[in-house]
C-alpha positions as a Python dict, from the first residue, in 0.01 Angstrom:
ca = {
    (1, 'M'): (0, 0, 0),
    (2, 'V'): (226, 288, -94),
    (3, 'V'): (563, 161, -221),
    (4, 'K'): (854, 372, -63),
    (5, 'L'): (1135, 478, -290),
    (6, 'L'): (1414, 228, -285),
    (7, 'L'): (1692, 481, -259),
    (8, 'E'): (1656, 847, -138),
    (9, 'I'): (1930, 1086, -118),
    (10, 'T'): (1842, 1434, 22),
    (11, 'D'): (2064, 1745, 43),
    (12, 'L'): (2382, 1538, 58),
    (13, 'A'): (2725, 1706, 113),
    (14, 'V'): (3038, 1491, 127),
    (15, 'E'): (3401, 1578, 230),
    (16, 'V'): (3722, 1387, 149),
    (17, 'N'): (4039, 1496, 334),
    (18, 'E'): (3845, 1797, 466),
    (19, 'K'): (3767, 1907, 111),
    (20, 'E'): (3406, 1931, 4),
    (21, 'I'): (3348, 1712, -308),
    (22, 'L'): (2969, 1694, -325),
    (23, 'S'): (2698, 1934, -226),
    (24, 'D'): (2318, 1964, -250),
    (25, 'I'): (2279, 1618, -395),
    (26, 'D'): (1925, 1497, -438),
    (27, 'L'): (1875, 1163, -596),
    (28, 'Y'): (1558, 937, -585),
    (29, 'I'): (1547, 591, -743),
    (30, 'D'): (1219, 395, -721),
    (31, 'L'): (1164, 24, -723),
    (32, 'G'): (1249, -120, -1072),
    (33, 'E'): (1411, 192, -1207),
    (34, 'T'): (1751, 224, -1373),
    (35, 'H'): (1933, 541, -1355),
    (36, 'V'): (2260, 661, -1518),
    (37, 'L'): (2501, 911, -1368),
    (38, 'L'): (2709, 1092, -1626),
    (39, 'G'): (2992, 1341, -1592),
    (40, 'P'): (3345, 1427, -1672),
    (41, 'N'): (3648, 1289, -1477),
    (42, 'G'): (3677, 1459, -1148),
    (43, 'S'): (3314, 1560, -1131),
    (44, 'G'): (3235, 1349, -811),
    (45, 'K'): (3089, 1038, -959),
    (46, 'S'): (3315, 811, -767),
    (47, 'T'): (3259, 1011, -444),
    (48, 'L'): (2883, 968, -471),
    (49, 'F'): (2934, 593, -546),
    (50, 'M'): (3156, 543, -242),
    (51, 'S'): (2930, 753, -22),
    (52, 'I'): (2623, 544, -105),
    (53, 'L'): (2849, 227, -9),
    (54, 'G'): (2949, 384, 319),
    (55, 'F'): (3331, 396, 276),
    (56, 'P'): (3472, 572, 587),
    (57, 'K'): (3699, 797, 394),
    (58, 'Y'): (3392, 974, 251),
    (59, 'K'): (3253, 1189, 532),
    (60, 'I'): (2888, 1297, 500),
    (61, 'T'): (2867, 1647, 647),
    (62, 'R'): (2504, 1713, 558),
    (63, 'G'): (2196, 1536, 441),
    (64, 'E'): (2092, 1161, 444),
    (65, 'I'): (2074, 850, 256),
    (66, 'L'): (1763, 628, 289),
    (67, 'F'): (1742, 269, 155),
    (68, 'K'): (1411, 87, 169),
    (69, 'G'): (1280, 366, 382),
    (70, 'E'): (1555, 316, 645),
    (71, 'D'): (1818, 573, 726),
    (72, 'I'): (2154, 412, 630),
    (73, 'T'): (2366, 743, 653),
    (74, 'N'): (2573, 613, 932),
    (75, 'L'): (2564, 238, 856),
    (76, 'S'): (2880, 41, 780),
    (77, 'T'): (2943, -92, 424),
    (78, 'T'): (2873, -446, 559),
    (79, 'E'): (2529, -348, 688),
    (80, 'R'): (2433, -187, 366),
    (81, 'V'): (2545, -490, 165),
    (82, 'K'): (2324, -718, 397),
    (83, 'M'): (2034, -486, 325),
    (84, 'G'): (2060, -555, -42),
    (85, 'I'): (2310, -317, -201),
    (86, 'G'): (2550, -460, -451),
    (87, 'V'): (2835, -316, -662),
    (88, 'S'): (3043, -386, -958),
    (89, 'F'): (3372, -192, -925),
    (90, 'Q'): (3559, -52, -1215),
    (91, 'N'): (3904, -169, -1081),
    (92, 'P'): (3847, -425, -801),
    (93, 'P'): (4146, -554, -619),
    (94, 'A'): (4292, -889, -656),
    (95, 'I'): (4222, -1129, -353),
    (96, 'R'): (4507, -1358, -294),
    (97, 'G'): (4429, -1690, -138),
    (98, 'V'): (4046, -1675, -215),
    (99, 'K'): (3949, -1889, -516),
    (100, 'L'): (3664, -1743, -721),
    (101, 'Q'): (3461, -2065, -682),
    (102, 'N'): (3471, -2032, -297),
    (103, 'L'): (3370, -1661, -311),
    (104, 'L'): (3080, -1750, -534),
    (105, 'K'): (2957, -2026, -290),
    (106, 'I'): (2971, -1774, 0),
    (107, 'E'): (2777, -1517, -204),
    (108, 'H'): (2516, -1765, -324),
    (109, 'H'): (2488, -1921, 18),
    (110, 'E'): (2593, -2264, -112),
    (111, 'E'): (2749, -2564, 76),
    (112, 'G'): (2956, -2853, -46),
    (113, 'E'): (3242, -2877, -273),
    (114, 'E'): (3086, -2804, -600),
    (115, 'L'): (2889, -2500, -735),
    (116, 'S'): (2511, -2571, -785),
    (117, 'P'): (2387, -2639, -1144),
    (118, 'E'): (2225, -2287, -1133),
    (119, 'M'): (2557, -2124, -1064),
    (120, 'M'): (2747, -2335, -1312),
    (121, 'E'): (2503, -2229, -1590),
    (122, 'L'): (2577, -1867, -1506),
    (123, 'V'): (2949, -1942, -1507),
    (124, 'Q'): (2926, -2095, -1858),
    (125, 'K'): (2717, -1802, -1983),
    (126, 'L'): (2992, -1570, -1884),
    (127, 'K'): (3238, -1786, -2063),
    (128, 'F'): (3430, -1907, -1765),
    (129, 'D'): (3536, -2268, -1693),
    (130, 'N'): (3632, -2493, -1405),
    (131, 'I'): (3992, -2404, -1435),
    (132, 'F'): (3914, -2034, -1406),
    (133, 'L'): (3706, -2094, -1095),
    (134, 'E'): (4022, -2232, -917),
    (135, 'R'): (4204, -1902, -975),
    (136, 'D'): (4243, -1644, -700),
    (137, 'V'): (3991, -1366, -745),
    (138, 'N'): (4095, -1112, -1001),
    (139, 'L'): (4468, -1218, -981),
    (140, 'G'): (4606, -1205, -1330),
    (141, 'F'): (4267, -1144, -1477),
    (142, 'S'): (4240, -951, -1808),
    (143, 'G'): (4023, -640, -1802),
    (144, 'G'): (3732, -836, -1967),
    (145, 'E'): (3769, -1122, -1717),
    (146, 'V'): (3757, -876, -1422),
    (147, 'K'): (3435, -725, -1553),
    (148, 'R'): (3279, -1068, -1606),
    (149, 'S'): (3391, -1187, -1267),
    (150, 'E'): (3225, -880, -1102),
    (151, 'I'): (2887, -945, -1293),
    (152, 'L'): (2909, -1316, -1197),
    (153, 'Q'): (2941, -1231, -830),
    (154, 'L'): (2650, -1001, -852),
    (155, 'L'): (2442, -1283, -1019),
    (156, 'A'): (2530, -1503, -718),
    (157, 'Q'): (2422, -1222, -471),
    (158, 'R'): (2109, -1104, -648),
    (159, 'P'): (2101, -765, -467),
    (160, 'D'): (1799, -528, -483),
    (161, 'F'): (1998, -218, -568),
    (162, 'I'): (2316, -240, -785),
    (163, 'M'): (2566, 17, -876),
    (164, 'F'): (2783, -43, -1180),
    (165, 'D'): (3095, 173, -1194),
    (166, 'E'): (3221, 223, -1558),
    (167, 'P'): (3103, -125, -1668),
    (168, 'D'): (3191, -33, -2031),
    (169, 'S'): (3543, 102, -1974),
    (170, 'G'): (3843, -92, -2106),
    (171, 'V'): (3606, -366, -2258),
    (172, 'D'): (3587, -470, -2620),
    (173, 'I'): (3253, -486, -2797),
    (174, 'E'): (3205, -857, -2756),
    (175, 'N'): (3249, -830, -2382),
    (176, 'V'): (3023, -527, -2355),
    (177, 'E'): (2736, -705, -2525),
    (178, 'L'): (2792, -1007, -2305),
    (179, 'L'): (2809, -801, -1990),
    (180, 'A'): (2496, -588, -2088),
    (181, 'E'): (2295, -905, -2129),
    (182, 'E'): (2350, -1010, -1769),
    (183, 'V'): (2322, -650, -1639),
    (184, 'N'): (1980, -663, -1799),
    (185, 'N'): (1918, -985, -1624),
    (186, 'L'): (2026, -840, -1293),
    (187, 'L'): (1790, -535, -1345),
    (188, 'D'): (1479, -739, -1441),
    (189, 'K'): (1466, -593, -1781),
    (190, 'D'): (1305, -897, -1908),
    (191, 'K'): (988, -811, -1705),
    (192, 'K'): (736, -539, -1778),
    (193, 'P'): (829, -222, -1597),
    (194, 'G'): (564, -249, -1322),
    (195, 'L'): (686, -596, -1236),
    (196, 'R'): (1055, -517, -1204),
    (197, 'E'): (1189, -544, -841),
    (198, 'K'): (1556, -463, -899),
    (199, 'S'): (1697, -113, -948),
    (200, 'G'): (2030, 25, -1050),
    (201, 'L'): (2264, 311, -1097),
    (202, 'L'): (2504, 305, -1392),
    (203, 'I'): (2805, 530, -1349),
    (204, 'T'): (2968, 610, -1670),
    (205, 'H'): (3188, 866, -1841),
    (206, 'L'): (3085, 810, -2208),
    (207, 'G'): (2749, 641, -2177),
    (208, 'Y'): (2836, 370, -2431),
    (209, 'I'): (2679, 100, -2211),
    (210, 'L'): (2334, 275, -2273),
    (211, 'N'): (2338, 132, -2626),
    (212, 'F'): (2272, -200, -2473),
    (213, 'V'): (2105, -130, -2126),
    (214, 'P'): (1811, 101, -2124),
    (215, 'A'): (1790, 358, -1844),
    (216, 'D'): (1487, 546, -1709),
    (217, 'T'): (1655, 865, -1608),
    (218, 'A'): (1998, 1033, -1662),
    (219, 'H'): (2173, 1268, -1427),
    (220, 'V'): (2474, 1496, -1518),
    (221, 'L'): (2715, 1555, -1230),
    (222, 'M'): (2934, 1879, -1265),
    (223, 'D'): (3160, 2013, -1006),
    (224, 'G'): (3009, 1810, -732),
    (225, 'K'): (2648, 1899, -812),
    (226, 'I'): (2372, 1737, -1021),
    (227, 'A'): (2340, 1994, -1314),
    (228, 'C'): (2044, 1844, -1476),
    (229, 'S'): (1825, 1529, -1487),
    (230, 'G'): (1609, 1388, -1756),
    (231, 'N'): (1557, 1163, -2055),
    (232, 'P'): (1888, 963, -2112),
    (233, 'T'): (1868, 979, -2490),
    (234, 'E'): (1819, 1348, -2501),
    (235, 'I'): (2085, 1426, -2236),
    (236, 'L'): (2342, 1208, -2412),
    (237, 'E'): (2268, 1377, -2752),
    (238, 'D'): (2332, 1711, -2595),
    (239, 'I'): (2655, 1598, -2442),
    (240, 'R'): (2771, 1447, -2773),
    (241, 'K'): (2693, 1780, -2937),
    (242, 'E'): (2825, 2025, -2684),
    (243, 'G'): (3027, 1816, -2457),
    (244, 'F'): (2992, 1828, -2076),
    (245, 'L'): (3070, 2206, -2086),
    (246, 'G'): (2735, 2253, -2230),
    (247, 'C'): (2588, 2156, -1888),
    (248, 'V'): (2756, 2435, -1719),
    (249, 'E'): (2467, 2676, -1762),
    (250, 'C'): (2226, 2420, -1619),
    (251, 'C'): (2459, 2384, -1323),
    (252, 'K'): (2452, 2764, -1273),
    (253, 'I'): (2064, 2767, -1292),
    (254, 'H'): (2055, 2497, -1019),
}
């Protein structure tokens, strides 16, 4: 049986407030693959992120998005999440009146007053405690706590495709290493490549997270277009030497 690509984005163009932000985007992520999206601020990374999620503000004017072989271009965010798309936001909002423990129970489909032993093990691995679970989601959380909370929620959901928005921004080295360990867990990195069933897209400005989470392919987004794609190590090395402006010639070629 031929396995379909998990995520297929073809000839995508996106407008925000009647201004075109993305154009001619082609992106293909297979089962078990991890891709990284690099680019300077304002290049369109967040727009692509939100378009895959289906946020209404981001209007797709051309092209299509397929997930698991199904056209999701016009589906709601809720429908996409139910199909197996998960996300770790860079700056998620606080949710007043919703305790982290209750949200985790919903995401992990648990009943009863207490979290299951499986979830409590994950809670402890991410250095949370029972008192923390009783707090409103993200309310008064530090930067590191917000990042760990986002990863904990993904571990409860176990989606098939996960987007991580700047997982290494504003986080100290200790937290980056802790987060990276669980990101690798979410992406089946402990399994051989042919046995991995989870895929991901890491969206990052500096690429620091790649010191801890291996990626299969890197893409550089410049001025709303993918300037180049290839080996993450080689592309990062070029960016470190020449900066993102070194990708301009690639963008002109494409």
